[in-house]
C-alpha positions as CSV (number, residue, x, y, z in Angstrom):
1,Y,-13.6,-1.6,31.9
2,C,-10.4,-3.2,33.3
3,R,-8.7,-5.4,30.7
4,E,-11.1,-4.3,28.0
5,P,-9.5,-3.1,24.7
6,I,-9.5,0.6,24.2
7,I,-10.2,1.9,20.7
8,T,-9.0,5.4,19.9
9,R,-8.1,7.5,16.9
10,E,-4.5,7.6,18.0
11,S,-2.9,5.9,15.1
12,R,0.5,5.4,13.6
13,P,0.6,7.3,10.3
14,I,2.1,5.6,7.2
15,C,2.5,8.0,4.3
16,I,2.4,7.0,0.6
17,S,3.2,9.6,-2.1
18,L,2.2,9.1,-5.7
19,A,4.0,10.6,-8.7
20,G,3.5,10.3,-12.5
21,S,2.2,12.1,-15.5
22,T,-1.4,13.0,-16.2
23,G,-3.4,9.9,-17.1
24,S,-0.7,7.5,-15.8
25,G,-3.2,5.8,-13.4
26,K,-2.1,7.2,-10.0
27,T,-5.6,7.9,-8.7
28,T,-7.0,4.6,-9.9
29,L,-4.1,2.8,-8.3
30,M,-4.7,4.6,-5.0
31,L,-8.4,3.6,-5.1
32,S,-7.6,0.1,-6.0
33,S,-5.1,-0.1,-3.1
34,V,-7.8,1.2,-0.7
35,D,-10.3,-1.2,-2.0
36,S,-7.9,-4.2,-1.6
37,I,-7.0,-3.2,1.9
38,M,-10.6,-2.8,3.0
39,R,-11.6,-6.2,1.6
40,S,-8.7,-7.9,3.2
41,S,-9.3,-6.1,6.5
42,I,-12.9,-7.4,6.7
43,Q,-11.6,-11.0,6.2
44,H,-9.1,-10.6,9.0
45,G,-11.2,-8.9,11.6
46,V,-9.8,-5.4,11.2
47,V,-12.0,-2.3,10.9
48,A,-11.1,-0.1,7.9
49,D,-12.6,3.4,7.9
50,A,-12.0,5.7,4.9
51,V,-12.5,9.1,6.5
52,T,-11.9,11.4,3.4
53,P,-14.2,11.6,0.4
54,G,-11.5,11.0,-2.2
55,I,-11.3,7.3,-1.1
56,G,-14.9,7.0,0.1
57,E,-17.6,4.6,-1.1
58,S,-18.6,6.6,-4.1
59,A,-15.0,7.2,-5.2
60,L,-14.3,3.4,-4.9
61,A,-17.4,2.6,-6.9
62,G,-16.2,4.9,-9.8
63,M,-12.5,4.0,-9.7
64,R,-12.6,2.9,-13.4
65,D,-13.6,6.4,-14.4
66,A,-11.7,8.4,-11.8
67,P,-11.6,12.1,-12.7
68,A,-8.4,13.9,-13.2
69,T,-6.8,15.1,-10.0
70,P,-7.1,18.9,-9.6
71,E,-3.9,20.9,-9.7
72,G,-2.4,22.4,-6.5
73,E,-1.9,21.2,-3.0
74,L,-4.8,19.0,-1.9
75,D,-5.8,17.4,1.4
76,S,-4.3,14.0,2.0
77,E,-6.6,10.9,1.8
78,C,-6.7,9.0,5.0
79,L,-7.7,5.4,5.8
80,F,-7.8,4.3,9.5
81,L,-7.3,0.6,10.5
82,R,-8.0,-0.7,13.9
83,S,-8.8,-3.9,15.8
84,P,-8.6,-5.0,19.5
85,Y,-5.4,-6.8,18.7
86,L,-3.7,-4.3,16.4
87,H,-2.7,-0.7,17.4
88,G,-4.4,1.7,15.1
89,R,-2.9,2.7,11.8
90,E,-3.5,5.6,9.6
91,I,-2.6,5.2,5.9
92,V,-2.1,8.5,4.3
93,F,-2.2,8.9,0.5
94,N,-0.8,12.0,-1.2
95,D,-2.1,12.1,-4.8
96,I,-0.8,15.0,-6.9
97,S,-2.0,16.1,-10.3
98,G,0.2,14.9,-13.1
99,R,0.4,18.5,-14.3
100,E,2.5,19.3,-11.3
101,F,5.2,17.1,-12.8
102,E,5.3,18.7,-16.2
103,P,8.6,20.5,-17.0
104,R,8.2,24.2,-16.0
105,A,10.0,26.8,-14.1
106,D,7.3,27.6,-11.5
107,R,7.1,24.3,-9.8
108,Y,5.2,24.2,-6.5
109,I,7.1,22.6,-3.6
110,F,4.9,20.1,-1.9
111,Q,6.5,20.3,1.5
112,E,3.8,18.2,3.3
113,Y,3.7,15.5,0.7
114,Y,7.3,14.5,0.8
115,T,8.8,15.5,4.2
116,Y,7.7,12.3,6.1
117,T,6.9,9.9,3.2
118,D,7.4,6.2,3.9
119,G,7.5,5.4,0.2
120,I,6.9,6.6,-3.3
121,V,4.8,5.0,-6.1
122,F,6.0,6.3,-9.4
123,C,3.6,5.5,-12.2
124,V,4.6,5.2,-15.9
125,D,2.0,5.2,-18.6
126,P,3.2,2.9,-21.5
127,L,1.2,5.1,-23.9
128,S,3.6,8.0,-23.1
129,L,6.5,6.0,-24.6
130,D,5.3,6.3,-28.1
131,S,7.4,8.9,-29.9
132,R,4.3,10.1,-31.7
133,S,2.5,10.7,-28.4
134,S,2.1,14.2,-26.9
135,R,2.2,12.9,-23.4
136,V,5.1,13.9,-21.1
137,R,8.0,11.4,-21.2
138,P,8.9,9.5,-18.0
139,M,12.3,11.2,-17.8
140,D,10.8,14.7,-17.8
141,V,8.3,13.6,-15.1
142,F,11.0,12.1,-13.0
143,E,13.2,15.2,-13.2
144,S,10.3,17.4,-12.1
145,F,9.4,15.0,-9.3
146,H,13.0,14.7,-8.1
147,Y,13.5,18.4,-8.2
148,I,10.6,18.8,-5.8
149,F,11.5,15.8,-3.7
150,S,15.2,16.8,-3.3
151,R,14.3,20.4,-2.4
152,V,11.9,19.2,0.3
153,K,14.5,16.7,1.7
154,G,17.4,19.1,1.4
155,F,19.3,16.7,-0.8
156,G,22.1,17.6,-3.2
157,P,21.6,16.7,-6.9
158,D,23.5,13.4,-6.5
159,T,22.3,12.3,-3.1
160,V,21.0,8.7,-3.1
161,S,17.7,8.4,-1.2
162,G,16.8,5.4,0.9
163,V,13.1,6.0,0.6
164,P,11.5,3.0,-1.1
165,L,10.3,3.7,-4.6
166,A,7.9,1.4,-6.5
167,L,8.4,1.9,-10.2
168,V,5.0,1.0,-11.6
169,L,4.2,0.3,-15.3
170,T,0.4,0.7,-15.6
171,R,-2.0,-0.8,-18.3
172,R,-0.7,-4.3,-18.0
173,D,-3.7,-5.4,-20.2
174,V,-1.9,-3.4,-23.0
175,T,1.7,-4.3,-22.4
176,Q,1.3,-7.9,-21.2
177,V,4.5,-7.4,-19.2
178,D,5.2,-9.0,-15.8
179,D,6.9,-7.4,-12.9
180,D,10.4,-8.7,-13.8
181,G,10.1,-7.4,-17.4
182,V,9.4,-3.8,-16.6
183,E,12.9,-2.4,-16.9
184,D,13.6,-4.3,-20.1
185,Y,10.3,-3.0,-21.6
186,L,11.3,0.6,-20.7
187,R,14.8,0.1,-22.2
188,D,13.3,-1.4,-25.4
189,N,11.1,1.7,-25.7
190,G,13.9,4.2,-25.4
191,Q,13.8,4.8,-21.7
192,G,17.2,3.3,-20.7
193,E,18.5,6.6,-19.4
194,F,15.4,7.1,-17.3
195,V,15.9,3.7,-15.6
196,R,19.6,4.4,-15.1
197,V,19.0,7.8,-13.5
198,L,16.1,6.6,-11.3
199,R,18.2,3.7,-10.0
200,S,21.2,5.9,-9.3
201,L,19.1,8.3,-7.1
202,F,17.1,5.7,-5.2
203,S,18.7,2.8,-3.5
204,E,15.6,0.7,-2.9
205,V,13.6,0.3,-6.1
206,K,11.1,-2.5,-7.0
207,T,9.3,-2.8,-10.3
208,F,5.6,-3.7,-10.8
209,S,3.4,-4.2,-13.8
210,V,-0.2,-3.6,-12.9
211,C,-3.7,-3.1,-14.2
212,S,-4.4,-0.1,-11.9
213,F,-8.0,-0.9,-11.1
214,K,-7.3,-4.6,-10.4
215,D,-4.1,-5.0,-8.5
216,G,-2.9,-1.6,-7.7
217,G,-2.5,-2.6,-4.0
218,R,0.7,-4.6,-4.6
219,P,3.1,-1.6,-4.9
220,V,1.6,0.1,-1.9
221,W,1.8,-3.1,0.2
222,W,5.4,-3.6,-0.8
223,I,6.2,-0.2,0.7
224,M,4.0,-1.1,3.7
225,G,6.0,-4.3,4.2
226,G,9.2,-2.4,4.8
227,S,7.6,0.2,7.0
228,D,5.1,-1.9,9.0
229,P,5.6,-5.6,8.6
230,E,3.2,-6.3,11.5
231,L,0.3,-4.7,9.6
232,V,1.1,-6.6,6.4
233,D,1.2,-9.9,8.3
234,T,-2.1,-9.1,10.0
235,I,-4.0,-8.2,6.8
236,P,-2.1,-9.7,3.8
237,L,-3.4,-8.8,0.4
238,E,-4.7,-11.7,-1.7
């Protein structure tokens, strides 16, 4: 077997953490990302293997009607990528129930989800911006998320994190907003303080407006581009 390629499951892990309120589109965005990555992998001669059921074939087929994520700490979802010309990668998705980000005193600290994360996808549901809605406001969700994140990282309350954060406005079919208009849309809907605080605590923020089940892969691939440019160059998303 001299000079023959060796395929193993020794893979470089790349961890993506998702945050957002219940119904904000986190799970659908994750599934859309996996679907996009797998399609692009096939076109570029890379084998993609979803080894956990949460991103398996049946989950991808039902992404438009993805069930609510159960509460508590769940197993990570893992996607392996390999080819004879690319050292194996393992993309790890940590999807947490939106109820874990609701304001409450007994927050669970998700140590494994945030300790080694390569980037965060923070989803905002535009329907939560209506003052008549009973949905949790983005600022409340962010405060709960940042409490957990800073405790895990050992940060002080004003520490600025260098972890990339994709601020994602979902339901683009409803808002008709493009990527560059996300912050203005949030400010126009009473979320100026949320934008200011988020920007003050994360140094690397990029905004996206997506329809979760169509182009959810873009925020994930932006994070991947900073963490693993070789992979992004090898299987660029369409």
